[in-house]
VOGU-3710 file (C-alpha; in Angstrom, 3 decimals, decimal comma):
1> mlysllyltl> 98,106/160,582/157,591  100,832/158,313/159,018  98,437/155,354/159,107  97,439/155,960/155,475  101,075/155,996/154,417  101,811/152,766/156,315  98,710/151,144/154,799  99,781/152,134/151,285  103,290/150,810/151,931  101,842/147,504/153,138
11> ilailfslht> 99,676/147,164/150,008  102,658/147,843/147,726  104,758/145,308/149,618  102,040/142,656/149,221  101,689/143,363/145,478  105,452/143,152/144,986  105,561/139,871/146,880  102,752/138,417/144,778  104,475/139,518/141,570  107,748/137,846/142,495
21> qiahklligh> 105,937/134,638/143,461  103,863/134,221/140,272  106,102/135,806/137,623  108,078/132,614/137,139  104,836/130,742/136,486  104,133/132,916/133,435  106,796/131,063/131,499  106,361/128,349/128,905  109,405/126,252/128,141  111,596/128,783/129,993
31> hplhvkrsph> 110,535/131,519/127,568  108,418/134,542/128,565  104,782/134,437/127,472  104,335/136,515/124,332  101,508/137,568/122,054  101,136/135,534/118,868  102,805/137,080/115,844  100,361/137,152/112,955  101,141/137,302/109,228  99,924/140,061/106,959
41> lplrfssdgt> 96,389/139,078/105,979  94,543/138,377/103,844  96,654/135,926/101,903  97,147/137,295/98,426  98,967/136,814/95,158  102,255/138,637/94,705  102,590/141,638/92,440  104,128/139,319/89,816  100,854/137,384/89,643  101,999/134,232/91,457
51> fkilqvadmh> 101,225/132,471/94,713  103,743/129,804/95,716  102,959/127,048/98,224  105,463/124,710/99,854  103,875/121,362/100,811  105,599/119,555/103,675  104,341/115,999/104,150  105,184/113,689/107,035  107,905/115,399/109,044  107,463/112,809/111,829
61> fgtgmvtscr> 109,378/115,094/114,183  110,443/113,629/117,522  112,495/115,467/120,109  115,333/116,925/118,075  118,982/115,956/118,240  118,427/112,670/120,084  115,780/111,380/117,662  117,457/109,103/115,139  116,811/108,872/111,412  115,240/105,963/109,584
71> dvlssefayc> 116,129/104,466/106,222  119,302/106,425/105,528  122,693/105,204/104,369  124,760/103,484/107,050  127,414/106,170/106,603  124,839/108,835/107,475  123,065/107,176/110,383  125,399/108,124/113,248  125,059/111,851/112,582  121,451/111,951/111,380
81> sdlnttrflk> 118,552/113,218/113,529  115,486/115,464/113,500  117,932/118,308/112,934  118,290/117,066/109,353  114,559/117,640/108,918  114,910/121,140/110,357  117,863/121,871/108,097  115,960/120,697/105,001  112,980/122,896/105,865  115,207/125,931/106,370
91> riiefekpdf> 117,070/125,276/103,108  113,984/124,928/100,970  112,285/127,977/102,495  115,363/130,056/101,732  115,745/128,602/98,226  112,132/128,619/96,987  110,894/131,623/98,986  107,272/130,394/99,194  104,363/132,669/99,997  102,727/129,999/102,136
101> iaftgdnifg> 103,526/126,605/103,694  101,040/123,726/103,939  101,926/120,947/106,398  99,856/117,899/105,439  99,946/115,777/108,571  102,123/113,509/110,700  103,933/116,675/111,630  105,208/114,950/114,760  105,648/111,260/115,520  103,713/111,139/118,763
111> sstpdaaesl> 105,157/107,908/120,104  108,683/109,371/119,851  108,096/112,435/122,000  107,073/112,790/125,679  105,908/116,377/125,071  103,736/117,074/122,031  103,833/120,858/122,495  107,616/121,000/122,596  107,835/118,755/119,542  105,407/120,927/117,587
121> lrafapamea> 107,338/124,075/118,483  110,558/122,540/117,185  108,974/121,052/114,082  107,349/124,296/112,941  110,199/126,556/114,116  111,675/127,228/110,635  108,289/128,403/109,337  107,790/130,670/112,341  111,326/132,037/112,152  110,803/132,848/108,466
131> glpwaavlgn> 107,690/134,859/109,316  105,683/133,084/106,611  101,962/132,312/106,848  101,489/128,590/107,271  98,757/126,078/107,982  98,596/122,437/109,016  96,319/119,437/109,174  96,820/116,351/111,316  97,884/112,888/110,239  97,416/109,572/112,008
141> hdqestmnre> 100,467/109,876/114,309  100,247/113,436/115,686  97,919/112,545/118,578  100,004/109,657/119,931  101,788/111,755/122,549  100,395/114,111/125,219  97,668/115,951/123,294  94,454/114,801/121,655  93,516/116,005/118,169  91,451/118,962/119,340
151> elmsfislld> 94,229/120,130/121,659  96,802/119,736/118,890  94,878/121,868/116,397  94,099/124,473/119,030  97,787/124,698/119,946  98,877/124,846/116,286  96,403/127,654/115,603  98,025/129,749/118,360  101,591/129,480/117,055  103,351/132,411/115,404
161> ysvsqtnpsv> 102,263/133,108/111,819  99,907/130,117/111,784  96,608/130,621/109,969  95,403/127,134/110,936  91,991/126,753/112,519  90,646/124,168/114,934  87,475/124,037/112,857  85,595/126,400/110,526  83,884/129,480/111,799  80,235/130,193/111,132
171> edasratkgd> 79,766/132,479/108,145  75,999/132,189/107,985  74,662/134,446/110,723  71,292/132,669/110,600  72,855/129,473/112,009  74,699/131,056/114,919  76,682/134,096/115,871  79,015/134,868/112,998  82,572/133,957/113,911  81,593/131,118/116,255
181> iitdidgfgn> 83,215/127,736/115,683  81,124/125,071/113,938  80,797/122,112/116,305  78,620/119,706/114,293  81,487/118,531/112,103  83,735/115,515/112,447  87,425/115,903/113,190  89,590/118,899/113,953  91,370/121,008/111,394  88,627/121,535/108,802
191> ynlevygapg> 88,827/125,063/107,419  89,198/127,130/104,283  91,577/129,965/103,488  91,009/132,571/100,796  93,795/133,929/98,611  93,045/137,363/97,179  94,120/138,835/93,878  97,348/140,729/93,275  97,742/144,152/94,932  96,515/147,009/92,760
201> shlanisvld> 94,484/144,698/90,501  90,722/144,681/89,995  90,600/141,543/92,153  92,753/142,826/95,001  89,802/142,546/97,397  88,282/139,362/95,998  89,247/135,740/96,647  90,483/134,060/93,470  91,959/130,890/95,011  90,503/128,862/97,868
211> lffldsgdre> 92,536/126,470/100,000  90,485/123,730/101,662  91,989/121,827/104,620  90,356/118,639/105,883  90,944/116,235/108,763  91,184/112,721/107,287  91,307/111,188/110,780  93,683/108,599/112,203  92,422/105,066/112,805  88,966/103,503/112,971
221> vvqgvktygw> 87,352/100,113/113,518  84,753/99,046/110,956  82,790/95,885/111,704  85,528/94,742/114,043  88,329/95,364/111,553  90,931/98,102/112,014  91,352/100,593/109,193  92,553/104,126/108,601  90,335/107,150/109,081  88,351/108,882/106,347
231> ikesqlhwlr> 86,672/112,186/105,612  83,130/112,022/106,973  79,838/113,192/105,479  79,608/116,129/107,915  82,903/117,424/106,525  81,785/116,964/102,930  78,502/118,731/103,746  80,467/121,697/105,075  82,778/121,622/102,051  79,879/121,622/99,597
241> gvskgyqgqk> 78,342/124,539/101,460  81,523/126,592/101,366  82,023/125,919/97,666  78,406/126,662/96,844  78,647/129,865/98,845  81,571/131,061/96,758  79,846/130,124/93,531  76,700/131,934/94,596  78,332/135,165/95,690  76,461/138,112/94,241
251> edrhllaeal> 78,666/140,989/95,324  80,903/142,414/92,614  79,500/139,964/90,055  80,021/142,477/87,235  83,648/142,812/88,288  84,081/139,059/88,452  82,590/138,596/85,016  85,182/140,921/83,526  88,255/139,924/85,541  87,681/136,291/86,468
261> psatpcalaf> 87,447/134,287/83,251  86,447/131,038/84,934  82,949/130,804/86,392  84,172/130,265/89,956  87,394/130,720/91,924  89,847/127,844/91,654  90,455/125,716/94,725  93,080/123,334/96,071  92,549/120,776/98,829  94,967/119,448/101,457
271> fhipipevrq> 94,592/116,401/103,706  96,709/113,507/104,945  95,266/110,059/104,172  94,596/109,305/100,488  91,161/108,284/99,268  90,610/104,709/97,988  90,451/105,765/94,318  94,127/106,740/94,401  94,878/103,018/94,120  93,525/103,122/90,561
281> lyyqniigqf> 96,410/105,359/89,522  98,773/102,386/89,634  97,311/101,368/86,270  97,281/104,857/84,742  99,788/107,403/83,509  101,327/109,256/86,431  104,169/111,704/86,912  106,487/110,616/89,713  107,079/107,401/91,628  104,503/104,850/92,862
291> legvacssvn> 106,699/102,752/95,175  104,306/101,487/97,866  100,714/100,457/98,240  98,120/103,124/98,998  97,317/102,901/102,732  93,786/104,260/102,881  90,521/103,519/104,642  88,331/100,560/103,782  85,452/103,055/103,725  84,796/105,102/100,596
301> sgvlqtlvsm> 82,873/108,147/101,804  82,423/109,777/98,397  85,174/112,396/98,580  85,999/112,148/94,873  82,373/112,442/93,812  81,953/115,482/96,052  85,013/117,221/94,647  83,973/116,496/91,060  80,470/117,823/91,684  81,824/121,020/93,238
311> gdvkavfigh> 83,800/121,842/90,111  86,271/124,261/91,683  88,916/121,917/93,142  91,653/121,416/90,545  94,156/119,454/92,646  94,444/117,633/95,980  97,679/117,299/97,963  98,163/114,362/100,310  100,813/112,526/102,346  100,856/109,355/104,468
321> dhkndfcgnl> 102,585/107,027/101,968  106,151/108,327/102,137  107,550/106,396/99,171  104,927/107,719/96,774  105,591/111,141/95,263  103,485/110,998/92,102  100,653/113,044/90,643  97,781/111,289/88,889  94,456/112,430/87,482  91,122/111,100/88,711
331> egiwfcyggg> 88,070/112,370/86,818  89,731/115,684/86,018  91,227/116,311/89,462  94,925/115,804/90,155  95,947/113,932/93,301  99,559/114,595/94,285  101,675/113,096/97,041  104,130/115,342/98,820  106,724/112,589/99,232  108,343/111,846/102,588
341> fgyhaygrvg> 109,941/114,963/104,098  111,094/113,966/107,575  114,168/111,973/108,495  112,522/110,185/111,430  109,857/108,888/109,037  110,278/105,655/107,117  111,558/106,063/103,590  113,826/104,298/101,161  117,578/104,053/101,631  119,326/106,158/99,000
351> wprrariiva> 116,086/107,942/98,084  116,420/111,611/99,143  113,745/113,226/101,285  111,625/115,615/99,263  109,045/118,377/99,241  106,466/119,606/96,747  106,110/123,114/95,365  102,785/124,369/93,990  102,501/127,634/92,059  99,252/129,286/90,998
361> elekgdnswm> 99,614/131,913/88,268  97,205/134,691/87,363  96,199/135,608/83,841  97,540/138,917/82,611  94,827/141,227/81,304  95,228/144,385/79,274  95,504/146,588/82,337  95,537/144,303/85,356  96,007/140,802/86,705  92,864/138,674/86,424
371> gverirtwkr> 91,866/135,254/87,763  93,925/132,074/88,042  95,173/130,920/84,641  97,511/128,049/85,510  98,597/125,765/88,368  102,054/124,145/88,212  103,974/121,854/90,531  107,380/120,240/90,975  109,434/118,569/93,686  112,737/119,429/95,380
381> lddeklskld> 115,098/116,821/96,765  117,185/117,238/99,880  120,463/116,741/98,057  123,420/119,024/97,518  121,695/121,058/94,789  118,089/120,792/96,011  117,449/119,097/92,678  114,201/119,893/90,880  112,204/117,130/89,205  108,861/116,232/87,663
391> eqvlwelhqt> 107,713/119,760/86,849  104,236/119,719/85,341  101,144/121,807/84,669  98,222/120,540/86,727  95,542/122,836/85,357  95,274/125,525/82,726  92,357/127,805/82,016  92,924/127,936/78,258  93,805/124,328/77,542  94,770/123,514/73,980
401> r> 92,699/120,756/72,442
//
């Protein structure tokens, strides 16, 4: 009996010693390891029939207080840092109260941070602190620090309240085990999110708005010449399949026919680098400012033709060119820049940083909310009043002729 007691005491002493030796290793950034906080899912329209998205383009976050600003007034420079970007994000979240935040790339400026993970945590902190669902794609600068693009998207997908995905999951059980990650697709950060109808409505359990996120790459070399990345055919193949799948859904078709006036759910797309056709908008009517050349790939992979053929995408939201904040229409689809958001990103002296707001509105039926009736957008400036400008309707179901 005495030996058993001594043996048990020895075992407990060893376990205690092991615990004290490894406990400090279960810390990340001096904070205890914790389980990811997840938002209430699925994403859905509010009871007032709206779904509001905040687009944040090109934060270019560095390391925080010691990262200086670019292209600000000389009187502002000495006291300006990444903290101005953080403050702007907090202000606009509190003011607009979005349902969802879409970060459209160059979230961090890789060459300005020795620790990509720490930079990402600081950049996305206001979204996580607000407890809002959010998603991100990568730009051409995110991977220039200590993580490659796959590692970045994997890390982003694990952050609190993030609904980002490294790549899409398999929905067709005949191809692979349902829920597995698709591997035969270019890039990282290709995925779709479904937004369900308003609570208590006939469409409360049906997706009425689809959000497509695509990785537009970073830099490429084509025939010995450097150029920006582009959306590849494997990504467009996946996108066509997802869209076709929604359009071919047979469940609840009688319900959709009554409550969803349009033939298919509406969709919005988000990626970083603009497509070549955006250059054509310089010669067309636009809403907003076209203040710099469109920096896109020399390769035209047919993104516009794919989106037009799908028929469900009503608007595309991009970044990359910080001094452009306009919306222009290409073959019935609106392409809208977010405008430069971050203070460590290049901009224009005296031109306030800005963000874009997108609101989808449901049609009001006799007894319930129905499908999407209208999509509106406007911008907010980081000035004293968070000034609103360039409000417009991007798409309307019942357009007047």
